[in-house]
C-alpha positions as CSV (number, residue, x, y, z in Angstrom):
1,X,25.0,0.4,-6.9
2,X,25.3,1.0,-10.1
3,X,21.5,2.0,-11.3
4,X,20.0,1.8,-14.5
5,X,18.2,5.2,-14.7
6,X,18.3,9.1,-13.2
7,X,16.2,9.2,-9.6
8,X,16.0,11.6,-7.5
9,X,15.1,12.1,-3.9
10,X,13.0,14.8,-2.2
11,X,12.7,16.4,0.9
12,X,15.9,15.0,1.8
13,X,15.9,15.7,5.7
14,X,17.8,13.9,7.4
15,X,22.3,12.4,7.2
16,X,20.7,8.6,7.5
17,X,18.2,9.3,4.2
18,X,21.4,11.3,2.7
19,X,24.9,8.7,3.2
20,X,21.5,6.3,2.2
21,X,20.4,7.5,-1.3
22,X,24.0,8.8,-2.6
23,X,25.9,5.4,-1.6
24,X,22.6,3.3,-3.6
25,X,23.5,6.1,-6.6
26,X,21.0,8.7,-6.5
27,X,22.3,10.4,-8.9
28,X,20.6,13.8,-7.5
29,X,19.2,14.1,-2.8
30,X,16.4,17.3,-3.1
31,X,15.7,19.4,-0.6
32,X,13.1,21.7,1.1
33,X,15.2,25.0,1.3
34,X,11.7,27.9,1.5
35,X,10.5,27.9,4.9
36,X,6.7,27.0,5.8
37,X,7.9,24.3,3.1
38,X,6.7,20.8,4.3
39,X,10.2,19.8,5.4
40,X,11.6,22.8,5.1
41,X,15.2,22.6,6.2
42,X,17.3,24.4,8.0
43,X,20.1,26.7,6.2
44,X,22.4,25.4,9.1
45,X,20.4,21.5,9.0
46,X,21.3,21.5,4.4
47,X,25.0,22.9,5.6
48,X,25.4,19.9,7.8
49,X,23.9,17.0,5.9
50,X,25.2,18.1,2.2
51,X,29.3,18.0,4.1
52,X,29.1,14.5,4.5
53,X,27.5,13.3,0.7
54,X,29.7,13.5,-2.3
55,X,29.6,12.4,-5.9
56,X,25.4,13.8,-6.2
57,X,23.5,16.8,-7.2
58,X,22.0,18.3,-4.7
59,X,19.3,20.0,-5.3
60,X,17.0,22.7,-3.9
61,X,13.1,23.0,-3.8
62,X,11.2,25.9,-3.4
63,X,7.3,26.8,-4.7
64,X,6.0,30.5,-5.1
65,X,8.4,32.1,-4.4
66,X,9.6,35.5,-5.9
67,X,12.8,35.6,-7.4
68,X,14.3,37.9,-5.5
69,X,13.5,35.5,-2.9
70,X,14.9,33.0,-3.9
71,X,17.8,34.3,-5.0
72,X,19.0,35.6,-1.4
73,X,18.4,32.1,-0.7
74,X,21.0,30.4,-3.1
75,X,23.0,32.7,-0.3
76,X,22.8,30.8,2.5
77,X,21.5,27.3,0.3
78,X,24.7,25.9,-2.2
79,X,22.9,23.7,-4.4
80,X,23.8,22.4,-8.1
81,X,20.3,22.5,-9.6
82,X,17.0,24.2,-8.4
83,X,13.4,22.6,-7.7
84,X,10.6,24.9,-9.0
85,X,6.9,23.3,-7.6
86,X,4.8,25.8,-9.7
87,X,5.2,27.6,-13.2
88,X,7.3,31.0,-13.1
89,X,7.8,33.0,-15.9
90,X,9.9,32.5,-19.1
91,X,12.4,34.9,-18.6
92,X,12.4,34.9,-15.1
93,X,13.9,31.0,-15.4
94,X,16.4,32.5,-17.7
95,X,17.5,34.6,-15.6
96,X,18.5,31.8,-12.4
97,X,21.6,31.0,-12.2
98,X,21.0,26.9,-12.3
99,X,19.4,24.4,-14.2
100,X,15.9,23.6,-13.4
101,X,14.0,21.4,-12.8
102,X,10.1,22.1,-12.8
103,X,7.7,20.0,-11.1
104,X,4.3,19.9,-13.4
105,X,0.5,17.6,-11.4
106,X,-1.8,16.0,-13.2
107,X,-4.5,15.2,-11.4
108,X,-8.2,13.3,-12.7
109,X,-9.1,17.2,-14.1
110,X,-6.0,17.3,-16.1
111,X,-6.0,18.4,-19.9
112,X,-3.7,16.4,-21.4
113,X,-3.5,19.6,-23.9
114,X,-2.6,22.3,-21.3
115,X,0.1,19.9,-20.0
116,X,1.2,19.5,-23.3
117,X,1.9,22.9,-23.8
118,X,2.6,24.2,-20.6
119,X,6.0,21.5,-21.8
120,X,7.2,22.6,-25.1
121,X,6.5,26.3,-23.9
122,X,8.5,25.5,-20.9
123,X,11.8,22.9,-21.9
124,X,14.0,24.9,-23.2
125,X,14.7,26.4,-20.6
126,X,14.6,23.9,-18.3
127,X,16.7,20.4,-17.6
128,X,13.5,18.3,-16.0
129,X,9.6,18.0,-16.1
130,X,9.1,16.8,-12.6
131,X,5.3,15.1,-13.2
132,X,3.4,14.1,-10.2
133,X,0.4,13.7,-8.9
134,X,-1.4,14.1,-5.8
135,X,-4.0,12.5,-6.9
136,X,-3.4,9.0,-8.3
137,X,-1.2,6.5,-6.4
138,X,-0.3,4.0,-8.9
139,X,-0.3,3.9,-12.5
140,X,-3.2,3.8,-14.6
141,X,-4.1,2.5,-18.8
142,X,-4.3,6.2,-19.8
143,X,-1.9,7.5,-17.4
144,X,0.7,5.0,-18.8
145,X,-0.5,6.0,-22.7
146,X,0.1,10.0,-21.7
147,X,3.6,9.6,-20.1
148,X,4.3,7.2,-22.3
149,X,3.8,9.8,-25.1
150,X,5.3,12.9,-23.3
151,X,8.7,10.7,-22.6
152,X,9.3,9.9,-26.5
153,X,9.7,14.1,-26.4
154,X,10.4,15.3,-23.0
155,X,12.8,15.0,-20.7
156,X,10.1,13.6,-18.6
157,X,11.3,12.4,-14.3
158,X,8.8,9.9,-13.0
159,X,7.4,10.9,-9.4
160,X,3.9,8.6,-9.0
161,X,2.8,5.8,-8.6
162,X,6.1,3.5,-8.0
163,X,6.1,0.4,-6.6
164,X,8.2,-2.4,-6.3
165,X,6.0,-4.5,-8.0
166,X,5.8,-2.7,-11.0
167,X,9.1,0.2,-11.4
168,X,11.0,-2.1,-14.0
169,X,7.4,-2.7,-16.0
170,X,7.1,1.0,-15.6
171,X,10.6,2.1,-17.3
172,X,10.4,-0.3,-19.8
173,X,7.0,1.3,-20.8
174,X,7.1,4.5,-19.9
175,X,10.9,5.2,-20.8
176,X,11.5,8.6,-18.6
177,X,14.4,9.9,-18.3
178,X,14.5,9.6,-14.9
179,X,12.3,8.8,-11.6
180,X,11.7,11.2,-8.8
181,X,11.3,9.2,-5.2
182,X,10.6,11.0,-1.5
183,X,12.6,11.1,2.0
184,X,10.5,10.0,5.2
185,X,11.4,10.4,8.5
186,X,13.9,8.2,11.7
187,X,12.4,6.8,13.7
188,X,15.0,8.6,15.9
189,X,18.0,10.2,15.3
190,X,20.5,7.9,13.3
191,X,17.9,4.8,13.1
192,X,16.0,4.9,9.7
193,X,13.8,2.4,7.5
194,X,14.8,1.6,4.8
195,X,13.0,-0.7,2.8
196,X,10.4,1.1,1.0
197,X,13.1,3.0,-1.2
198,X,15.4,-0.4,-0.7
199,X,12.9,-2.1,-2.8
200,X,12.6,0.4,-5.4
201,X,16.0,0.6,-5.3
202,X,15.8,-3.5,-6.6
203,X,14.5,-2.5,-9.8
204,X,16.5,-0.4,-10.9
205,X,19.5,-2.3,-11.1
206,X,21.9,-2.8,-13.6
């Protein structure tokens, strides 16, 4: 299956999600490498899951982790990219050996100029910006305008507000570099309901 945009699926915790997403043409699979963070995956579990998939980039997700600890994690997790869920100094980014996805949060109190300043500061040092929200469950007119504006200049992965009803329209109006979705838990080992992901993937078929 060919998808018409780049897709990252974060928080992969099981082989069912990984194999399904890889088979659907997802470009990147994200795994939480950091102990204590949601959906953390042990090195052994990561190695087992990643060994069963091919043709995808493996992304390691971390939050507020000191650089020296992150570099130690990379000895146990053989990933292709890093997703940083918090801001780091540019000098630290440039010392990292892998391409970077930087997660940027927007909420109801977001100052657009501040977000634009962050994007401008970091854009030469990262591969993508994952624009996400913990406040908004849908893309309203204000968000639509702002996301469209920044997508014209920066490589944006749209990470919130996407449903089977609005995904195609959002892509047509915002023109991001791609989108970011989230994996989920298995109902029981080896058994998973993919309805929600499948409905969005259907909107992305060429």
